[in-house]
N, C-alpha and C positions, 0 to 999 in steps of 0.2 A: 431373568437370567439369560445371558447371551448364549445362543446355541452355536456349537462348533461343528455340528453335523452337516454334511453336504447332501443329505438325502433330499431336502427340499429344493436345493439348487439343481439336482439332477432332473427334477420333474419339470423344469422350465425349458421349453423348446428353444433351440439355439436361434431359430429365425424370428423369435419374438412373436410367435403365433397366438394361440388361444389366451395365454395369460397376459397379453397386452404389452409385451416389452417393446413394441414398436413406438411407444410414447417416449422412449429413452434415446438419448444420443448414442451413436454406435459404440463409442468407447465405454459408456455406462452399461450397455447391454451385456457386454462381456463380464463386467464386474458383478452384475446382478445374478450371474450364474454361480458365483462363488459362495462359500460358507459365510454365515453371518459375521464371524469374527473379522474376516478379510474385508467384507463390505463396510463394517464399522470403521476400520482403519482408513479406508478410502474416503468415507464420508467426512471424517475428521481432518483430513489432510487439506493443506492450502490448495486452492485452484483458482485459475484466472477465468473470470466470466466477463466478457467484454460488454460494453454498453456505449452509446453514442458519445457521451461527454468524455469518457476515458479514451476512446478511440481518437477523438479530436485532440486531447492532450498529448497522446503518443505521436500524433502527426506533427504537432508543433515542436515537440522535442526532436523528432527526426529532421525537421527543417533547420532547427538551430544547429544540430550536430554537423549538417552538411554546409553550413554557412561559410563562405570564403573569408579568410582572415582579413581583418581591417582594423584600423586604429580604434574604433569604438564599436565593439561587438554588441549585438542585441542580447538581452537577458530575459528570463522568464520568472514569474512569481506564481507558484502553484498554491492556491489558497483554498482552505475549506475547514469545516468543523473537525474536531478530533474524531478519528475512527471513520472517516468518510472516503477512504480509498486512495489518499495521496501517496502513501508509502508503497502501496501495492502497484500503482502506476509506475512509480520510479523503479521499483524492483523489476517489473516486467520490461521496462526500457533497458535497464542495465543488463539483464540477461540476454536481450537481443543484441547487445554489443559487448560480449564477454572479453575478459583479458586474454591476451595471447602470449604464450611463452616464446621468447626469442633465445638464441644461443647464450647471450650474456646478460639478458635482462627480461623484463616483462612489459608488454605494451598494454596500457589500460585506457581505452578510449573514453569511458565514462567513469569518473571517480565520484563516489558518494561518501560524504563525511557528515557526521552529526554535530550540530552546534552544541557546545558544552552548556550545561545548565548555568554555569557562571561564565559570562561572555568575556573572558580574558583572551587577549590576542595570543599570548603564549600557550594557553590551553588549546586554542583552536589549531595553532601550528602543530602542537603535539598530536592532536587527533588526526590532522592531515597526514602527518608522517606515519602514524600507525596505519592509516588506510592504505598508504603506499607500501607498507611492509618494511619500513625502515627499522633496523635493529638498534638504532641509537638510543641513548639515554638522555632525554631532553634536559634533565636537571643540571647537566654539565654545560649547557649552552646558554649564551646570552641571546636576547630576543633577536638581535641583528643576525646572529649565526643561524638561529632557527629559520628565519625568513629566507636567507640565502640557500640553506640546505633544502627547504621546501620547494623553492622555485627551481632549483637544479634538478630535484627528483621528479617534479611534475613534468618538466620538459623531457627528461630522460625517459619517462614512462609514456611519452606521447599522449598525455591527457588532452582530450579535445573538448571535454565538457566537465565542469565541476558543479556537482549538486550538493547543496547545503541543506540538510534536513533539520527540522525543529528550529527554523530561523527565528521564530517568535521569541526564543530564549534571549535574543538581544535585549528585549525590554526588561529582562531581569537585572540588568546592570545599571549602575548609577550613570548619571549624565555623561561624565567624562569617559567611562568605559564604553558606553554606547556609541559615542562619537568616534572613539578610537577604532571600534570594530567596523563601523560604517565606512570609515576612511580606508580600512583594510580591504573591504569589498571593492571599493573603487580602485585601489592600488592593484589588486589581483587582476581585475578586468583589464586595466591598462597595460600591465606588465606582461601578462600571459597571452592576451588577445584570443581568449576562448570564451564561449558563452558561459555565464553563471546562471544556475537555476536555484532559486530559493523555494523551500517547501515549508509550509507552516499554517497556523491558524490566522484569523483576521489580524491578530497582533503583529504578525510578520509584515503585513501591509502597512500597519501603522508605523512600524520601525523604519521601513524603507521610505515611507512618505515624509518622514521627518527630515530627510535629506533631499533637497531639490534635485541635485544632480543624479542621485540614484533613482529617484522616482521616475525621471525621464528615461532611464536606461532599462528598468524592469517593467515589462508588460504583464499586468495581472491576468491570471486565468483562474476562475473560480469553480469550485466543486460544491454547489449548494446542496442543502438537505433535499432529500427526495420528497416528491409530492405524488398524490394519487393521479396518475396520468398514464398515457400510452407507453412511455418509456419504462415506467415502473412495472407495468403489466408484462412488457416484453422481457424485462430482467427476471421477473418471477417465473416466466415460462422457461427461461434458460436454466434457472436453478432446478426447476422440476424435471427437466430432461437430463440434468447432470448427476443427480443423486440416483444411485442404483437401487431404486425401489421397484417392486414387482407389480404395483398397481399405479395407475395415473394419479398425480397430485393436481387437483383442480384449484390452483392458487393464482392463476393469471387472470383474475377478475378485479374490477374496481372495488367491490365490496371487500374482498380479501386483502387487496393492496392497502385500503384505508385502515383495516384492522391491524395489519402487520406493521405499518409505518407508525401508527399510534403507539403500539407496544414497544417498538424499538427506537422510537423518537427520531426517525428520519435519516439515519446514517447507514451506509451500506455495510460497514463493519458490524454494527449491531444486528442488522437484518441477516447477515451471513451467520452470525452466532445463533440467532433465533431459529433459522431454518435448519441449521446443522443439528441443533438439539432436537428439533422436531423430527428430522430424518432418523436420528439415532432412536428416538422413541418409536418411530414407525417400524424399525427393524426389530427392536427388542420386544415390542408388544405383539408383533405379528400382523399389525395393521397394514404395513407395506405401502402406505401413502401418507403424505402430509395433508392433514385435514383438521377440522376443529378439535377432534378428539386428541390427535397426537400433538397438536399445538398446546393443548391443555396439559398433556403429560410431560411436555418439554421442561427441562430443569432451568431454562433461561429466565433471568430477571433483568429488566431494563435498567438503564442508568439511574433514573430517579428512584426506582424500587431498591436498587443496590445501595444507594446513599441512605435511603430511609432505614434499611435493615442494619447498616453499619452504625448509624446514629443511635438506633434503638439499643444495639449491643453496648455502646459506650455510655448510655444513660444509666 
């Protein structure tokens, strides 16, 4: 049962003295002083934890955004397994360049739109217009009208980069639809003269590679699965200092990294879920640290285990 009493919080010295709060990041120390209910809310919230590959991706995006306009703009393809941090990087970048309200309009430097599951050009334009906040009703428009309206609003909003998430959905379309959408990407790049960023799984690369012109325009940047190395140990140390637990979590070791990656199958999204559940267990059990005990108590189930449980229920 989660305690809402703050008596335990009051016993923690503010300077992080005897009880070892010095192991926490400064912002987490303050949260560690709060009642359990508030600490649990903090643990479960989204947070940005940087790591070298993510920082490199953000730097590439910044370079593209600052690129001077030219006839053939460079593009980027951010590729990685599902749940491996792609969308988090894009969201971090978008928040670094927020929309600005102007007297008569809104300026949107970075526009993010999701590729529809059915890659119809008309559906994509509809999603694009929705991302721009257009109140129009697309069913009343012909494709040519949708196209012109989208181009006009993109220019009016001062969009300097268009990010297309879930780009691998292109492969869900039949051959003609796929070619039509790939032609659309080439058209948008030529017409708007802004960088395009595609985000998706390996299938996004396969889709782009099927068109020679697009393959030459999109530079791939991969986010591979995590391995037991120094980068992973550094990442685990960052997690340990970010969770407001009152005892140190000794998880930044190669042995622990190997165990955690095997359990979460190597993606940062799954790793985050596992460590979050373990941090919750650490608070509710009174253990106050992520260790083998709280990792056992964690309610987390990995991707393969979840599929196995689901298939068992269907049997």
